N, C-alpha and C positions, 0 to 999 in steps of 0.2 A: 153256524158259530165258527166252524173251522175257516170258512171263507172270510169272515169278519176278522178273525185273528191273523190271517195271512195278510190282509190289507193293512191292518194295524202295524204289523211287523215291517211291511214295505215302507209305510209312511215314517215310522221311527228310524228305519235304516237310512232313508233319503235325508231326513232331518239331521241325523248324525254325520252323514257325509258332507252336507252343506256347512253345518256348524264347524266340523273339524277342519274343512278347507279354509273357512273364514278365520278361525283361531290360528291355524298354522301360518297363513299368509300375513295376518296381522302381527304375529310375533316376529316373523322374519323381517317385516318392514320396520318394526320397532328397533331391532338390532341394527338395521341399516341406518335408521335415524340417529342412533347413538354413535355410529361410526363417523358422522359428520363433525362430532366434537373432538376427534383426534386430529392433531395437526399433521401427522405423517400418514400419507395415503397407503403406505405399506402395511399399516395396522388393519386395513379394511379386510384382509383375508381372514383374520381371526374372527371378526364380526360375521363374515359370511359363513364361517365354520359353525359358529353358534346358531345362526339361522338355519343351517342344514340339520344340526342336532335337534333343534326345535321341531322341524318338520318330521323327523324320525320319531320323536316322543309323541307328538300328536297322532301320527299314523298308528303307533302301537296302541294308544288309548282308544282310537276309533275301532281298530281291529278287535280289541278286548271287548268293547261294548257290543259290537256286532256278533261276536261269539256268544255273548250272554243272551242277546235278543233272539238269535236263531238256535240256541241250545246246542252249539257245536262242540264236539269233543276235542277242543284245542286247548290243552293246558300248557302253561298256566294262564293263557289269555282269558279263558272262561271265568276263572276265579278272579282275575283282575277286573273283568267286566262287571261281575257281581258286586265287588267292592266299590267300583266307580259309580255304579247305578245307585247304591246306597248313599254315597257321598253327594251325588247330584240331587238326590231327593231332599237332602238336608240343607246344603249350602251351595251346590253347584249352579243352580239357576240364578241365584243372586250374584255369584261370581261372574257368570256369563253376561248378566245385565250390566254389571259395573264395567267389564271389559268392553262391552258394546258402546256404552255411553262415553267412555274414555276415548275409544277409537273414533267415534263420531265427532267428539269435541276437537280432537287433533286434526281431523279433516276440515272442520269448519273454520279453524283459526286462519289459515292462509286465504280461504275464500272470503271471510269477513274482512280481512285486511286488504283484500283487493279493492274494496270499496273506498279505502282511504285515498284521497286525492294526493298524488305525488307530482303532478304537473307533467307536461310533455312539451316537446319542441325545444325552445331555447334553454341552454344549460344555465341554471341559476343556483344560488346558495340555498334558497328555499326548497328547491327540488332535491338537492343533495341531502339536506337535513331531513326532509320528509322520508326519502328512501332509506336513510340510515336508521331513523327512529322506527320505521316500519320493520326493518330487518331485525333490530334488537328486540322490539316488542313481540315479534313472532317467536323468537327463541325463548324469551322469558315466559310467555303464556304457555308454550308447549311444555316447558319444564314444570311449571306450576300444575298443569293438568295431569302430567305423569305422576308427580309427587302426590297430589290429592287422590288420584285413582289408586295409586299403590297403597296409601294409608287406608282407604275404604276397603280395598281388597283384603289387606291383612287383618283389619278389624272384623270383616265378615268371616274370615277363616278362624276366628276365635282367639287371635293374638291380642295381648294387652298393648294397645297402641301407645298409651300414656307412658308405660314403662319402657316401651321400645324407643319413644322419642327421648326420654331421659337418658337411656343408654346411648342413643345416637348422639346426644349432645356431648357426652363424655368422649365417645369415640371420635366425634367430629373435632373436638379440641385437639386430640392427638393427631388426627389426620391433618388438621390445619397447620400444626407445627412442621409436619413433613411435606406439606403442599404449599409452602410459602410462595413459590413462583406462581402457582395458580391464583392465589389471593392477590398478588401484585398485578397479575394480568387483569383481573376483574376491576381492581381499583384504578389502574391506569386507563383501562378501557372506559370506565365511567367518566373520568375527567376529560378524556378525548371527546366523548359524546357531549358532556356538559358544556365544554368550551367551544364546541363546533370546530375543532382543529382541522378535521377532514371528514369525509363521508363517502358513501357508495357513489361511484361515478367520478370522483376526483382522481387526478393524475398526481402521484406523489413519488418522492424518492426517500427510501429508508435505508441508510447505510449503503451497501453495494447493490441494492435492489431498487428498480424503478418500474412503474407500471400504473395501470388503472385499478382503483379499489373495486374489486368485484363483490366482496362480501365483508361485512364487519359485524362483530358482536363484542360483548364485553371481555371475551377471552383472547381473541386473535383477529388479525387483519389479513385478508386474502388479497394478494396482488396478482395481476396477470400482465406480463410484459409484452413487448412488441412481437416476440417470437412465439407467443401463446403459452409460455411456461407459467405455471401457477406457483406462487410463493406464499407459504403459510408463516406468518410472523406473529409470535406471541406478543401481546401488547406490553408486557413488562420489559421486553428487550428494546422497545422503541424509545431511545433517548433523544433523538433529534429527527425531525421529519421536514422535508421540503415539499410544499404544496405548489404545483405549477398550474393550478386551475382555480385560484382564489380571486373572485371578484373581477379581475381583469388580468391580462397577460401582455407580454411585449415580445415582438419579433425583432431581433437585432441582426441586421444583415450587413456584412462587410463585402464591399465590391472592390476588387483590385484592378487597377489599370497600369499599363506599362509606363516606365519613366519617360519614354519619348512622347507620350500622349500629352496634349495640353490640359493641365490639371484643372484650370478654371472652367474649361468647356466640359470636362468630365463631371465636375461638381454640378454644373447647370443641368446636364443631361440626367444625372441621377435624381436631382431635385424634381425636375419635370416629370420623370417617369413615376416617382413616388407619389406625387400629387395626383397624376392621372390614374394611378392604381387605386388610390384612396377614394376617388370620386367615381370609380367604375360601379354602375348600378348593381352588377352581379356580385360584387365583392363588398360593397358598402355595408351590408348588414353584419359583416364579420368584424368591423372596426367599432371602436368607441367614438365619441364625439371629438376626441383629441386628434388633430391632424398629425401626419408623420413629422418626425424631428430629424432634420438634416444636421448631423454633428460635424461634418466636414472630414478633413484628412485625419484619420485615426492613427496611421503608422506609416513610416517609410521603411518598408520591408526590404528584404534582400533583392527580390526580383520585381517589385512594383510598389505603387502607391495605394494604400488601403483607405477607402472612403466608407464611412459608417453612416447608416440611416436606421432609424428605429420607428416601428409601427406599434401603436397601442391597440390591442385587439380584445375581443370578447374572450372569456375563458375557453381554453382548449382549441383556439383558432390560430395560435401563433405559428404552429408548424406548417399548416397549409398556406398561410399568408407568406411566410418566409420562402417556401418552395416556389410559389407562384411569382413572387417578385424577382427571384433569381432568374427564372425563365424569361421574364419580361425584360429585365435589364440586359441580359445577354443578347437578346434579339435587338434591342435598341442600340447597344454599343456596336454591334456588327453593322447596323444601318448607318451609324455616325462615323464608321471607320475608326473607332477608338480601340486600339489594340489592348488585349488582355494579356498579362504576363504569363509566361510559361518557362519552365527550366531550360536554360541554354548552357552550352559549354563553348568557351572560346579557347582556341588552340593557338599559341604564339610560337612560331618557329624562329629559333635564333640563327 
């Protein structure tokens, strides 16, 4: 009998350690998930602090339960363990079950949404909209799961959920008056999504910030610029947005030649090089069906004649096309001995 009791204690202790580790890690991850909804990354340290406190509380609970299981003379842990065991017998197992199902559902949401086709390869509006809807749907489902799990948990603990919801409605009304910016964020984000103004993967400019949309939900838009900096922009502050990857794009290239160069010959060279670039098999997939437009002499600048040519490209390809054409026209102008202007200084001696 003593040997059976010893094995039973060992099994219960092992189960307590496993469940305690699972509960502690799940709670810490939950606080980390909540940190994603704060626009300022500096607030993350407070959520990490709450996660650390949760680990400490769970550790104390496991220590108390082990003190009760092994009848250790560690007070007040042994008394706490006796109380916790009584509570676990009444409601604790149901609470653990609810926490387990909620945690499993939160894990299943991103895995299930991975099966949603978002397209690959060529950048299209359908792909942008699918990725954006997937991102918003993931956030909404996770919030619903947490809310439903919390309500079931409170109901199992004996709280009157109906009265709690009624009170929460009154409190929510007061909070809504104080959180008008948050409500505006959600409303503006809803219309951005509904009207397909932009989405995940688009390159946009909002005020003084420009970059690729890395993440979007109903509350905020996350941009990453060329230097890798991440900008968190509340949707309510977005009054005007410029989308640089909508349906098609245009690369506008200005080529300057010196005044002493024959301008008609320079126009012909730029036109020939633009058409040759357009028909290059390696670059043709980056263009639309519209051939390059030769606008001619754009400006008589201080140091040279500016010739403008435009290429209509697929979305997000205009920058690569512009850089490549500048390289090609520089080599062609050198081969044709057409000089490119550069700053000069003329000294006249009296």
